[in-house]
DSSP file (Angstrom, degrees, kcal/mol; ACC not computed):
  #  RESIDUE AA STRUCTURE BP1 BP2  ACC     N-H-->O    O-->H-N    N-H-->O    O-->H-N    TCO  KAPPA ALPHA  PHI   PSI    X-CA   Y-CA   Z-CA
    1    1 A Q              0   0    0      0, 0.0     2,-0.5     0, 0.0    26,-0.3   0.000 360.0 360.0 360.0 133.4  -22.6    1.1   18.5
    2    2 A V        -     0   0    0     24,-0.2     2,-0.4    25,-0.1    24,-0.2  -0.832 360.0-164.8 -99.3 132.6  -20.4    0.2   15.6
    3    3 A Q  E     -A   25   0A   0     22,-2.5    22,-2.5    -2,-0.5     2,-0.4  -0.953   4.0-169.9-119.4 137.9  -20.4    2.4   12.5
    4    4 A L  E     -A   24   0A   0     -2,-0.4   107,-0.5   105,-0.4     2,-0.5  -0.991   1.0-172.1-127.7 132.9  -19.0    1.5    9.1
    5    5 A V  E     -A   23   0A   0     18,-2.0    18,-2.5    -2,-0.4     2,-0.2  -0.976   9.3-156.4-130.0 118.1  -18.5    3.9    6.2
    6    6 A E  E     +A   22   0A   0     -2,-0.5     2,-0.3    16,-0.2    16,-0.2  -0.583  16.5 168.5 -91.2 153.8  -17.5    2.8    2.8
    7    7 A S  E     +A   21   0A   0     14,-2.2    14,-2.7    -2,-0.2   106,-0.1  -0.973  41.7  64.8-153.1 163.8  -15.7    4.8    0.1
    8    8 A G        +     0   0    0     -2,-0.3    11,-0.3     1,-0.2    14,-0.0   0.411  61.4 134.5 105.3  -1.3  -14.1    4.2   -3.3
    9    9 A G        +     0   0    0     12,-0.1     2,-0.3     9,-0.1   106,-0.2  -0.105  20.2 119.6 -72.1 177.6  -16.9    3.1   -5.5
   10   10 A G  E     -e  115   0B   0    104,-1.2   106,-2.8   103,-0.1     2,-0.5  -0.984  59.6 -52.4 159.7-165.8  -17.5    4.5   -9.0
   11   11 A W  E     +e  116   0B   0     -2,-0.3     2,-0.3   104,-0.2   106,-0.2  -0.904  51.3 164.9-108.5 131.7  -17.8    3.7  -12.7
   12   12 A V  E     -e  117   0B   0    104,-2.7   106,-2.2    -2,-0.5     3,-0.1  -0.927  34.4-111.0-138.0 163.9  -15.1    1.8  -14.5
   13   13 A Q    >   -     0   0    0     -2,-0.3     3,-2.1   104,-0.2    72,-0.2  -0.607  52.8 -77.7 -90.3 156.3  -14.7   -0.1  -17.8
   14   14 A P  T 3  S+     0   0    0      0, 0.0    72,-0.2     0, 0.0    -1,-0.1  -0.243 119.2  27.0 -53.5 138.1  -14.3   -3.9  -18.0
   15   15 A G  T 3  S+     0   0    0     70,-3.1    69,-0.6     1,-0.3    71,-0.1   0.238  97.8 114.1  92.1 -12.9  -10.8   -5.0  -17.1
   16   16 A E    <   -     0   0    0     -3,-2.1    69,-2.5    69,-0.2    -1,-0.3  -0.225  59.0-121.5 -85.5 179.8  -10.1   -1.9  -14.9
   17   17 A S        -     0   0    0     66,-0.2     2,-0.3    67,-0.2    66,-0.2  -0.852  21.3-177.3-124.9 155.5   -9.5   -1.9  -11.1
   18   18 A L  E     - B   0  82A   0     64,-2.3    64,-3.2    -2,-0.3     2,-0.5  -0.980  15.3-146.2-144.4 153.4  -11.0   -0.2   -8.1
   19   19 A K  E     - B   0  81A   0    -11,-0.3     2,-0.4    -2,-0.3    62,-0.2  -0.989  13.0-159.6-122.1 123.8  -10.1   -0.2   -4.4
   20   20 A L  E     - B   0  80A   0     60,-2.7    60,-2.4    -2,-0.5     2,-0.3  -0.813   7.4-163.0 -98.8 142.1  -12.9    0.0   -1.8
   21   21 A S  E     -AB   7  79A   0    -14,-2.7   -14,-2.2    -2,-0.4     2,-0.4  -0.931   6.2-165.4-123.9 149.6  -12.2    1.2    1.7
   22   22 A C  E     -AB   6  78A   0     56,-2.0    56,-2.1    -2,-0.3     2,-0.5  -0.974   7.3-155.2-137.0 120.8  -14.3    0.8    4.9
   23   23 A S  E     -AB   5  77A   0    -18,-2.5   -18,-2.0    -2,-0.4     2,-0.5  -0.844  14.4-163.4 -95.8 129.0  -13.7    2.8    8.1
   24   24 A I  E     +A    4   0A   0     52,-3.0     2,-0.3    -2,-0.5   -20,-0.2  -0.950  12.8 170.2-118.9 127.9  -14.9    1.0   11.2
   25   25 A S  E     +A    3   0A   0    -22,-2.5   -22,-2.5    -2,-0.5     2,-0.1  -0.917  33.2  48.3-132.8 160.5  -15.5    2.8   14.6
   26   26 A G  S    S-     0   0    0     -2,-0.3     2,-0.8   -24,-0.2   -24,-0.2  -0.363  94.9 -42.8 103.1 175.5  -17.1    1.8   17.9
   27   27 A N        -     0   0    0    -26,-0.3   -25,-0.1     1,-0.2     4,-0.1  -0.713  48.6-177.7 -85.6 107.5  -16.9   -1.1   20.2
   28   28 A R    >   -     0   0    0     -2,-0.8     3,-2.6     1,-0.2    -1,-0.2   0.648  12.5-176.2 -82.1 -15.4  -16.9   -4.2   18.1
   29   29 A G  T 3  S-     0   0    0      1,-0.3    -1,-0.2     2,-0.1     0, 0.0  -0.340  72.4 -11.3  56.4-126.4  -16.8   -6.6   21.0
   30   30 A R  T 3  S+     0   0    0      1,-0.2     2,-2.1    -2,-0.1     3,-0.3   0.533 114.8  95.4 -82.1  -6.3  -16.6  -10.2   19.7
   31   31 A D    <   +     0   0    0     -3,-2.6    68,-0.2     1,-0.2    -1,-0.2  -0.419  41.9 139.9 -85.6  66.2  -17.3   -9.0   16.1
   32   32 A T        +     0   0    0     -2,-2.1    -1,-0.2    65,-0.1    67,-0.2   0.560  43.9  85.9 -90.1  -8.3  -13.7   -8.8   15.1
   33   33 A A  E     -F   98   0B   0     65,-2.2    65,-2.5    -3,-0.3     2,-0.3  -0.512  60.6-160.3 -87.2 161.7  -14.1  -10.2   11.6
   34   34 A S  E     +FG  97  51B   0     17,-2.7    17,-2.9    63,-0.2     2,-0.3  -0.936   9.7 178.3-139.0 161.2  -15.0   -8.1    8.6
   35   35 A A  E     -FG  96  50B   0     61,-2.2    61,-2.3    -2,-0.3     2,-0.4  -0.987  24.2-129.6-157.1 162.5  -16.4   -8.8    5.2
   36   36 A W  E     -FG  95  49B   0     13,-2.6    12,-3.1    -2,-0.3    13,-1.6  -0.981  25.1-176.7-116.8 133.9  -17.6   -7.3    1.9
   37   37 A Y  E     -FG  94  47B   0     57,-2.8    57,-2.7    -2,-0.4     2,-0.3  -0.839   7.3-156.6-118.1 160.5  -21.0   -8.1    0.4
   38   38 A R  E     -FG  93  46B   0      8,-2.5     8,-3.0    -2,-0.3     2,-0.4  -0.991   5.3-160.5-138.6 153.4  -22.5   -7.0   -2.8
   39   39 A Q  E     -FG  92  45B   0     53,-2.3    53,-2.3    -2,-0.3     6,-0.2  -0.947   9.0-156.4-135.0 112.2  -26.0   -6.8   -4.1
   40   40 A A    >   -     0   0    0      4,-0.5     3,-2.3    -2,-0.4    51,-0.1  -0.489  46.4 -74.8 -80.0 157.0  -26.8   -6.6   -7.8
   41   41 A P  T 3  S+     0   0    0      0, 0.0    -1,-0.1     0, 0.0     3,-0.1  -0.292 119.0   4.6 -54.6 127.1  -30.0   -5.0   -9.0
   42   42 A G  T 3  S+     0   0    0      1,-0.3     2,-0.2    -3,-0.1    -2,-0.0   0.548 114.6  99.9  77.3   7.7  -33.0   -7.4   -8.2
   43   43 A K  S <  S-     0   0    0     -3,-2.3    -1,-0.3     1,-0.1     2,-0.1  -0.748  76.0 -93.0-123.0 170.1  -30.8  -10.0   -6.5
   44   44 A E        -     0   0    0     -2,-0.2    -4,-0.5    -3,-0.1     2,-0.5  -0.312  45.8 -96.5 -76.2 162.9  -29.9  -10.9   -2.9
   45   45 A R  E     -G   39   0B   0     -6,-0.2     2,-0.3    -8,-0.1    -6,-0.2  -0.721  49.1-167.2 -81.4 123.5  -27.0   -9.6   -1.0
   46   46 A D  E     -G   38   0B   0     -8,-3.0    -8,-2.5    -2,-0.5     2,-0.2  -0.858  24.3-106.6-118.5 147.7  -24.1  -12.1   -1.3
   47   47 A L  E     +G   37   0B   0     -2,-0.3   -10,-0.3   -10,-0.2     3,-0.1  -0.486  32.3 175.7 -67.8 135.9  -20.8  -12.5    0.5
   48   48 A V  E     -     0   0B   0    -12,-3.1    12,-2.6     1,-0.4     2,-0.3   0.773  63.6 -18.8-105.4 -49.4  -17.8  -11.5   -1.6
   49   49 A A  E     -GH  36  59B   0    -13,-1.6   -13,-2.6    10,-0.2    -1,-0.4  -0.985  55.8-161.0-160.0 152.6  -14.9  -11.9    0.8
   50   50 A A  E     -GH  35  58B   0      8,-2.4     8,-2.3    -2,-0.3     2,-0.4  -0.964   0.5-163.9-138.7 154.7  -14.2  -12.1    4.6
   51   51 A I  E     -GH  34  57B   0    -17,-2.9   -17,-2.7    -2,-0.3     6,-0.2  -0.998  16.0-135.4-141.0 135.1  -11.3  -11.6    6.8
   52   52 A T    >   -     0   0    0      4,-2.7     3,-1.4    -2,-0.4   -19,-0.1  -0.269  35.2 -98.2 -82.2 173.5  -10.8  -12.7   10.4
   53   53 A G  T 3  S+     0   0    0      1,-0.3    -1,-0.1     2,-0.1   -20,-0.1   0.755 126.0  47.9 -63.0 -24.3   -9.4  -10.6   13.2
   54   54 A V  T 3  S-     0   0    0      2,-0.1    -1,-0.3     0, 0.0   -21,-0.1   0.365 125.6 -98.4-100.4   4.4   -6.0  -12.3   12.8
   55   55 A G    <   +     0   0    0     -3,-1.4     2,-0.2     1,-0.3    -2,-0.1   0.511  69.6 146.5  99.7   4.7   -6.0  -11.9    9.0
   56   56 A S        -     0   0    0      1,-0.0    -4,-2.7    -5,-0.0    -1,-0.3  -0.555  33.6-155.6 -72.4 141.5   -7.2  -15.2    7.6
   57   57 A T  E     -H   51   0B   0     -6,-0.2     2,-0.4    -2,-0.2    -6,-0.2  -0.826  21.4-167.4-123.9 157.3   -9.2  -14.6    4.4
   58   58 A R  E     -H   50   0B   0     -8,-2.3    -8,-2.4    -2,-0.3     2,-0.4  -0.986   7.6-169.3-139.3 132.0  -11.9  -16.2    2.3
   59   59 A H  E     -H   49   0B   0     -2,-0.4   -10,-0.2   -10,-0.2     5,-0.1  -0.982  26.5-118.2-122.1 133.3  -12.8  -15.1   -1.2
   60   60 A E    >>  -     0   0    0    -12,-2.6     3,-1.9    -2,-0.4     4,-1.4  -0.331  31.0-109.8 -67.4 151.3  -15.9  -16.4   -3.0
   61   61 A P  T 34 S+     0   0    0      0, 0.0     3,-0.2     0, 0.0    -1,-0.1   0.814 113.7  63.0 -53.9 -35.2  -15.3  -18.4   -6.2
   62   62 A A  T 34 S+     0   0    0      1,-0.2   -14,-0.0     3,-0.0    -2,-0.0   0.744 118.4  25.9 -64.8 -21.6  -16.7  -15.6   -8.5
   63   63 A V  T X> S+     0   0    0     -3,-1.9     4,-2.5   -15,-0.2     3,-2.5   0.474  86.4 127.9-119.5  -6.0  -14.0  -13.2   -7.4
   64   64 A K  B 3< S+c   67   0A   0     -4,-1.4     4,-0.1     1,-0.3   -15,-0.0  -0.295  80.8  17.4 -59.7 132.0  -11.1  -15.4   -6.3
   65   65 A G  T 34 S+     0   0    0      2,-0.5    -1,-0.3     1,-0.1     3,-0.1   0.225 127.0  56.4  90.1 -14.6   -7.9  -14.4   -8.1
   66   66 A R  T <4 S+     0   0    0     -3,-2.5    17,-2.0     1,-0.2     2,-0.3   0.698 102.1  49.0-115.1 -36.5   -9.3  -11.0   -9.0
   67   67 A F  E  <  -cD  64  82A   0     -4,-2.5    -2,-0.5    15,-0.2     2,-0.4  -0.798  60.8-167.6-108.7 149.3  -10.4   -9.5   -5.6
   68   68 A T  E     - D   0  81A   0     13,-2.2    13,-3.1    -2,-0.3     2,-0.4  -0.984   7.4-154.0-137.6 126.5   -8.3   -9.3   -2.4
   69   69 A I  E     + D   0  80A   0     -2,-0.4     2,-0.3    11,-0.2    11,-0.2  -0.787  24.8 161.2 -95.5 141.6   -9.6   -8.4    1.0
   70   70 A S  E     - D   0  79A   0      9,-1.9     9,-3.0    -2,-0.4     2,-0.3  -0.938  18.7-156.6-148.8 171.0   -7.2   -6.8    3.6
   71   71 A K  E     - D   0  78A   0     -2,-0.3     7,-0.2     7,-0.2     2,-0.1  -0.957  25.0-103.3-146.0 164.1   -7.3   -4.9    6.8
   72   72 A D    >   -     0   0    0      5,-2.0     3,-1.2    -2,-0.3     5,-0.1  -0.424  42.1-103.3 -83.4 168.8   -5.1   -2.5    8.8
   73   73 A D  T 3  S+     0   0    0      1,-0.3    -1,-0.1    -2,-0.1    -2,-0.0   0.824 119.8  51.7 -64.0 -31.8   -3.3   -3.8   11.9
   74   74 A G  T 3  S-     0   0    0      1,-0.0    -1,-0.3     3,-0.0     0, 0.0   0.577 106.1-124.0 -82.7  -9.1   -5.8   -2.1   14.3
   75   75 A G  S <  S+     0   0    0     -3,-1.2    -2,-0.1     2,-0.2     3,-0.1   0.661  81.0 115.0  75.2  14.8   -8.9   -3.5   12.6
   76   76 A N  S    S+     0   0    0      1,-0.1   -52,-3.0   -53,-0.1     2,-0.4   0.466  72.5  41.3 -96.2  -2.3  -10.3   -0.1   12.0
   77   77 A A  E     -B   23   0A   0    -54,-0.2    -5,-2.0    -5,-0.1     2,-0.4  -0.997  60.7-170.0-145.9 140.3  -10.2   -0.2    8.3
   78   78 A V  E     -BD  22  71A   0    -56,-2.1   -56,-2.0    -2,-0.4     2,-0.3  -0.976  10.7-162.2-129.6 143.9  -11.0   -2.9    5.7
   79   79 A F  E     -BD  21  70A   0     -9,-3.0    -9,-1.9    -2,-0.4     2,-0.4  -0.894  13.5-157.7-127.8 153.8  -10.2   -2.8    2.0
   80   80 A L  E     -BD  20  69A   0    -60,-2.4   -60,-2.7    -2,-0.3     2,-0.6  -0.930  10.5-160.8-131.9 110.7  -11.3   -4.6   -1.1
   81   81 A W  E     -BD  19  68A   0    -13,-3.1   -13,-2.2    -2,-0.4     2,-0.6  -0.808  11.8-167.0 -91.7 121.1   -8.9   -4.5   -4.0
   82   82 A M  E     +BD  18  67A   0    -64,-3.2   -64,-2.3    -2,-0.6     2,-0.3  -0.936   9.1 176.0-118.9 116.5  -10.8   -5.3   -7.2
   83   83 A N        +     0   0    0    -17,-2.0   -66,-0.2    -2,-0.6   -67,-0.1  -0.774  60.9  18.3-114.7 160.2   -8.9   -6.2  -10.4
   84   84 A D  S    S-     0   0    0    -69,-0.6    -1,-0.2    -2,-0.3   -67,-0.2   0.913  84.3-157.4  48.7  51.9  -10.1   -7.2  -13.9
   85   85 A L        -     0   0    0    -69,-2.5   -70,-3.1    -3,-0.2   -69,-0.2  -0.276   8.5-160.0 -65.5 145.6  -13.6   -6.0  -13.1
   86   86 A K    >   -     0   0    0    -72,-0.2     3,-2.4    -3,-0.1     4,-0.2  -0.847  33.4-108.8-122.3 157.4  -16.4   -7.5  -15.1
   87   87 A P  G >  S+     0   0    0      0, 0.0     3,-1.8     0, 0.0    30,-0.3   0.834 118.1  64.9 -54.5 -31.5  -20.0   -6.2  -15.8
   88   88 A A  G 3  S+     0   0    0      1,-0.3   -48,-0.0   -48,-0.0    -3,-0.0   0.648  90.2  66.6 -67.4 -13.2  -21.2   -9.0  -13.5
   89   89 A D  G <  S+     0   0    0     -3,-2.4    -1,-0.3    28,-0.1    26,-0.1   0.510  75.0 119.5 -83.4  -4.5  -19.4   -7.2  -10.6
   90   90 A T    <   +     0   0    0     -3,-1.8     2,-0.3    -4,-0.2    26,-0.2  -0.359  42.2  83.6 -62.7 136.9  -21.8   -4.3  -10.9
   91   91 A G  E    S- I   0 115B   0     24,-2.6    24,-2.5   -51,-0.1     2,-0.5  -0.928  81.3 -54.1 159.3-179.4  -23.8   -3.7   -7.7
   92   92 A M  E     -FI  39 114B   0    -53,-2.3   -53,-2.3    -2,-0.3     2,-0.5  -0.775  48.3-149.9 -86.6 131.5  -23.9   -2.1   -4.3
   93   93 A Y  E     -FI  38 113B   0     20,-3.2    20,-1.8    -2,-0.5     2,-0.4  -0.906  12.2-165.1-107.6 127.6  -20.9   -3.1   -2.1
   94   94 A Y  E     -F   37   0B   0    -57,-2.7   -57,-2.8    -2,-0.5     2,-0.3  -0.922  12.0-142.3-117.7 134.6  -21.5   -3.2    1.6
   95   95 A C  E     -F   36   0B   0     -2,-0.4    15,-2.0   -59,-0.2     2,-0.3  -0.685  24.0-170.6 -88.2 147.1  -18.9   -3.5    4.4
   96   96 A N  E     -FJ  35 109B   0    -61,-2.3   -61,-2.2    -2,-0.3     2,-0.4  -0.998  19.7-154.2-142.7 143.0  -19.8   -5.6    7.4
   97   97 A A  E     +FJ  34 108B   0     11,-1.9    11,-2.6    -2,-0.3    10,-1.1  -0.972  44.7 113.6-112.2 131.5  -18.4   -6.3   10.9
   98   98 A G  E     -FJ  33 106B   0    -65,-2.5   -65,-2.2    -2,-0.4     2,-0.4  -0.753  59.1 -64.6-163.7-151.7  -19.2   -9.7   12.4
   99   99 A Q  E     - J   0 105B   0      6,-2.1     6,-3.6    -2,-0.2     2,-0.6  -0.932  25.2-149.5-123.7 146.4  -17.9  -13.0   13.5
  100  100 A Y  E     + J   0 104B   0     -2,-0.4     4,-0.2     4,-0.2   -47,-0.1  -0.913  38.0 140.8-117.4 103.9  -16.2  -15.8   11.6
  101  101 A K  S    S-     0   0    0      2,-2.1     3,-0.1    -2,-0.6    -1,-0.1   0.498  87.5 -33.5-104.0-109.7  -17.0  -19.2   13.1
  102  102 A I  S    S+     0   0    0      1,-0.2     2,-0.3     2,-0.0    -2,-0.0   0.874 142.3  14.6 -76.7 -40.8  -17.6  -22.0   10.7
  103  103 A F  S    S-     0   0    0     -4,-0.0    -2,-2.1     0, 0.0     2,-0.4  -0.829  99.8 -88.0-123.6 166.0  -19.2  -19.5    8.4
  104  104 A Y  E     -J  100   0B   0     -2,-0.3    -4,-0.2    -4,-0.2   -57,-0.1  -0.621  37.8-159.2 -76.5 132.8  -19.2  -15.7    8.4
  105  105 A E  E     -J   99   0B   0     -6,-3.6    -6,-2.1    -2,-0.4   -72,-0.1  -0.931  11.9-142.3-116.2 106.3  -21.9  -14.2   10.6
  106  106 A P  E     +J   98   0B   0      0, 0.0    -8,-0.2     0, 0.0     3,-0.1  -0.334  31.5 157.7 -70.4 148.2  -22.8  -10.6    9.7
  107  107 A A  E     +     0   0B   0    -10,-1.1     2,-0.4     1,-0.4    -9,-0.2   0.576  57.9  32.9-131.5 -59.9  -23.6   -8.1   12.5
  108  108 A Y  E     -J   97   0B   0    -11,-2.6   -11,-1.9   -77,-0.1    -1,-0.4  -0.875  66.2-157.9-113.8 139.7  -23.1   -4.5   11.6
  109  109 A W  E     -J   96   0B   0     -2,-0.4  -105,-0.4   -13,-0.2   -13,-0.2  -0.872   9.7-143.5-118.5 146.0  -23.6   -2.9    8.1
  110  110 A G        -     0   0    0    -15,-2.0  -105,-0.2    -2,-0.3     3,-0.1  -0.391  37.1-105.1 -86.3 179.4  -22.4    0.2    6.3
  111  111 A R        -     0   0    0   -107,-0.5  -106,-0.1     1,-0.2   -17,-0.1   0.653  61.0-121.7 -84.4 -15.8  -24.7    2.0    3.9
  112  112 A G        -     0   0    0    -17,-0.1     2,-0.3   -20,-0.1   -18,-0.2  -0.046  13.3-119.7  98.6 160.0  -22.9    0.7    0.8
  113  113 A V  E     - I   0  93B   0    -20,-1.8   -20,-3.2  -106,-0.1     2,-0.3  -0.996  25.9-117.3-140.7 141.2  -21.2    2.1   -2.2
  114  114 A Q  E     - I   0  92B   0     -2,-0.3  -104,-1.2   -22,-0.2     2,-0.4  -0.614  23.9-172.9 -85.6 134.2  -22.1    1.7   -5.8
  115  115 A V  E     -eI  10  91B   0    -24,-2.5   -24,-2.6    -2,-0.3     2,-0.5  -0.995   4.9-174.8-122.7 124.8  -19.7    0.0   -8.3
  116  116 A T  E     -e   11   0B   0   -106,-2.8  -104,-2.7    -2,-0.4     2,-0.6  -0.981   5.9-171.9-123.3 126.0  -20.6    0.1  -11.9
  117  117 A V  E     +e   12   0B   0     -2,-0.5     2,-0.3   -30,-0.3  -104,-0.2  -0.948  31.3 125.3-119.3 111.1  -18.7   -1.8  -14.6
  118  118 A S              0   0    0   -106,-2.2    -2,-0.1    -2,-0.6   -32,-0.0  -0.989 360.0 360.0-159.4 159.6  -19.6   -1.1  -18.2
  119  119 A S              0   0    0     -2,-0.3  -106,-0.1  -106,-0.2    -1,-0.1   0.398 360.0 360.0-102.1 360.0  -18.2    0.0  -21.5
């Protein structure tokens, strides 16, 4: 069983920064890729950024240039560095372990952490 635990959320003002962390434990098998998703109130859960087991990354257009996904060498931790935050970035952020083939395929979910951006 794979377990994911997110941390680092909170409330910030527009233009500020946050770093989210995700601790991953358990036997991931083929699910060596990781990703961050977010879900705004009343909306679907959307992919924000993904990283493969060898470190290749993909960032969705809405966050490209502002957010950066990274991981530790062992693949046991994944991070999301968020800069120049905007109110539209508000939502629950979920860490995920999965596979990256042509598209990212989610498998295991954390419980999520709240990020609120407002003045």
